[in-house]
C-alpha positions as a Markdown table, in Angstrom:
| # | Residue | x | y | z |
|---|---|---|---|---|
| 1 | Met | 0.0 | 0.0 | 0.0 |
| 2 | Ile | 2.8 | 2.4 | 0.8 |
| 3 | Arg | 4.6 | 1.6 | -2.5 |
| 4 | Ile | 1.4 | 2.6 | -4.4 |
| 5 | Phe | 1.2 | 5.8 | -2.5 |
| 6 | Ile | 4.9 | 6.6 | -3.1 |
| 7 | Arg | 4.5 | 5.8 | -6.8 |
| 8 | Leu | 1.4 | 8.1 | -7.0 |
| 9 | Ile | 3.3 | 10.9 | -5.4 |
| 10 | Ile | 6.3 | 10.5 | -7.7 |
| 11 | Ala | 4.0 | 10.4 | -10.8 |
| 12 | Tyr | 2.2 | 13.5 | -9.6 |
| 13 | Ile | 5.5 | 15.4 | -9.1 |
| 14 | Ser | 6.9 | 14.2 | -12.4 |
| 15 | Ile | 3.8 | 15.3 | -14.3 |
| 16 | His | 4.1 | 18.8 | -12.9 |
| 17 | Ile | 7.8 | 18.9 | -13.6 |
| 18 | Arg | 7.2 | 17.9 | -17.2 |
| 19 | Ile | 4.5 | 20.5 | -17.6 |
| 20 | Val | 6.8 | 23.2 | -16.3 |
| 21 | Phe | 9.6 | 22.1 | -18.7 |
| 22 | Phe | 7.1 | 22.0 | -21.6 |
| 23 | Leu | 6.0 | 25.6 | -20.8 |
| 24 | Met | 9.5 | 26.8 | -20.5 |
| 25 | Lys | 10.6 | 25.2 | -23.8 |
| 26 | His | 7.5 | 26.5 | -25.6 |
| 27 | Phe | 7.1 | 29.9 | -24.0 |
| 28 | Asp | 4.9 | 31.1 | -26.8 |
| 29 | Val | 2.2 | 28.8 | -25.3 |
| 30 | Thr | 2.8 | 30.4 | -21.9 |
| 31 | Asn | 2.6 | 33.9 | -23.4 |
| 32 | Ser | -0.8 | 33.0 | -25.1 |
| 33 | Leu | -2.1 | 31.6 | -21.8 |
| 34 | Leu | -1.0 | 34.7 | -19.9 |
| 35 | Thr | -2.8 | 36.9 | -22.4 |
| 36 | Gly | -5.9 | 34.8 | -21.9 |
| 37 | Leu | -5.5 | 35.0 | -18.1 |
| 38 | Phe | -5.2 | 38.8 | -18.3 |
| 39 | Ala | -8.4 | 38.9 | -20.4 |
| 40 | Asp | -10.1 | 36.8 | -17.8 |
| 41 | Met | -9.0 | 39.2 | -15.1 |
| 42 | Leu | -10.5 | 42.1 | -17.0 |
| 43 | Leu | -13.7 | 40.2 | -17.6 |
| 44 | Asn | -14.0 | 39.3 | -14.0 |
| 45 | Lys | -15.9 | 42.5 | -13.2 |
| 46 | Leu | -18.6 | 41.7 | -15.8 |
| 47 | Glu | -21.3 | 39.4 | -14.7 |
| 48 | Leu | -20.8 | 36.9 | -17.5 |
| 49 | Ser | -21.4 | 33.1 | -17.4 |
| 50 | Ile | -18.3 | 31.1 | -16.6 |
| 51 | Trp | -18.6 | 29.3 | -20.0 |
| 52 | Ile | -18.6 | 32.5 | -21.9 |
| 53 | Arg | -15.5 | 33.7 | -20.0 |
| 54 | Ile | -13.8 | 30.4 | -20.6 |
| 55 | Gly | -14.7 | 30.6 | -24.3 |
| 56 | Ile | -13.3 | 34.1 | -24.6 |
| 57 | Val | -10.1 | 33.1 | -22.9 |
| 58 | Val | -9.6 | 30.1 | -25.2 |
| 59 | Val | -10.3 | 32.2 | -28.3 |
| 60 | Ile | -7.8 | 34.9 | -27.1 |
| 61 | Ala | -5.2 | 32.3 | -26.3 |
| 62 | Ile | -5.6 | 30.5 | -29.6 |
| 63 | Gly | -5.5 | 33.8 | -31.5 |
| 64 | Cys | -2.4 | 34.9 | -29.7 |
| 65 | Phe | -0.7 | 31.6 | -30.3 |
| 66 | Ser | -1.6 | 31.7 | -34.1 |
| 67 | Leu | -0.4 | 35.3 | -34.4 |
| 68 | Gln | 2.9 | 34.5 | -32.7 |
| 69 | His | 3.6 | 31.8 | -35.3 |
| 70 | Phe | 2.7 | 33.8 | -38.4 |
| 71 | Phe | 3.9 | 37.3 | -37.6 |
| 72 | Ile | 7.2 | 38.2 | -36.0 |
| 73 | Pro | 6.0 | 41.7 | -34.8 |
| 74 | Ala | 3.1 | 40.1 | -33.1 |
| 75 | Arg | 5.4 | 37.7 | -31.3 |
| 76 | Ile | 7.5 | 40.6 | -30.1 |
| 77 | Ile | 4.5 | 42.6 | -28.9 |
| 78 | Ile | 2.9 | 39.6 | -27.1 |
| 79 | Ser | 6.3 | 38.7 | -25.5 |
| 80 | Ala | 6.6 | 42.2 | -24.1 |
| 81 | Phe | 3.0 | 42.2 | -23.0 |
| 82 | Ser | 3.5 | 38.9 | -21.1 |
| 83 | Cys | 6.4 | 40.6 | -19.2 |
| 84 | Phe | 3.9 | 43.3 | -18.3 |
| 85 | Ile | 1.2 | 40.8 | -17.2 |
| 86 | Cys | 3.6 | 38.8 | -15.1 |
| 87 | Gly | 4.8 | 42.0 | -13.4 |
| 88 | Ala | 1.3 | 43.1 | -12.7 |
| 89 | Ile | 0.4 | 39.7 | -11.2 |
| 90 | Ala | 3.6 | 39.8 | -9.0 |
| 91 | Tyr | 2.6 | 43.3 | -7.9 |
| 92 | Ala | -0.9 | 42.1 | -7.0 |
| 93 | Val | 0.5 | 39.2 | -5.0 |
| 94 | Phe | 3.0 | 41.2 | -3.0 |
| 95 | Lys | 0.9 | 44.4 | -2.7 |
| 96 | Asp | 0.2 | 44.0 | 1.0 |
| 97 | Asn | 3.6 | 42.6 | 2.0 |
| 98 | Lys | 5.3 | 44.7 | 4.6 |
| 99 | Val | 8.7 | 43.1 | 4.2 |
| 100 | Phe | 9.1 | 42.8 | 0.4 |
| 101 | Ser | 8.4 | 45.7 | -1.8 |
| 102 | Pro | 5.8 | 44.9 | -4.6 |
| 103 | Tyr | 7.8 | 47.0 | -7.1 |
| 104 | Ile | 10.9 | 44.8 | -6.6 |
| 105 | Ala | 8.9 | 41.6 | -7.1 |
| 106 | Met | 7.3 | 43.2 | -10.2 |
| 107 | Ile | 10.7 | 44.0 | -11.7 |
| 108 | Ile | 12.2 | 40.6 | -10.9 |
| 109 | Val | 9.3 | 38.7 | -12.4 |
| 110 | Ala | 9.1 | 40.9 | -15.5 |
| 111 | Ile | 12.9 | 40.4 | -16.0 |
| 112 | Leu | 12.6 | 36.6 | -15.6 |
| 113 | Thr | 9.8 | 36.5 | -18.1 |
| 114 | Gly | 11.8 | 38.5 | -20.5 |
| 115 | Ile | 14.8 | 36.1 | -20.1 |
| 116 | Leu | 12.5 | 33.1 | -20.7 |
| 117 | Asn | 11.1 | 34.8 | -23.8 |
| 118 | Trp | 14.7 | 35.4 | -25.0 |
| 119 | Leu | 15.7 | 31.8 | -24.4 |
| 120 | Cys | 12.6 | 30.5 | -26.2 |
| 121 | Trp | 13.4 | 32.8 | -29.2 |
| 122 | Lys | 17.0 | 31.7 | -29.2 |
| 123 | Asn | 16.0 | 28.0 | -29.2 |
| 124 | Arg | 13.4 | 28.6 | -31.9 |
| 125 | Thr | 15.9 | 30.3 | -34.2 |
| 126 | Lys | 18.3 | 27.4 | -33.8 |
| 127 | Thr | 15.5 | 25.0 | -34.7 |
| 128 | Leu | 14.6 | 27.0 | -37.7 |
| 129 | Lys | 18.2 | 27.2 | -38.9 |
| 130 | Met | 18.5 | 23.4 | -38.5 |
| 131 | Asp | 15.3 | 22.8 | -40.5 |
| 132 | Glu | 16.6 | 25.0 | -43.4 |
| 133 | Glu | 19.8 | 23.0 | -43.8 |
């Protein structure tokens, strides 16, 4: 019984680690989901059905994902926008913290998002160059 429980815990942890690695490798998916999350945060004030909100978030995420793959300027804009979104979320989380300034958290998270975007771009250009050869 204990072996089954330990295997379930290991499987649960490994699934989460694989999801995190996937989102770090394909950061354009993360950017699209962050844009959808930001749209959901804006739609929260409206008294819409949960299914309508989910539908809007999915449409926005798919639209952003499609734009990132077909237009380089859209990818740059959405990448910069995701840095802003992550910084705003960090500010909201640390807003009432007395020890840690929310502005420092906002800057750190925005910089980390920018670095992950840059790494994703760097890996994507390597992949495209290998495909051309």
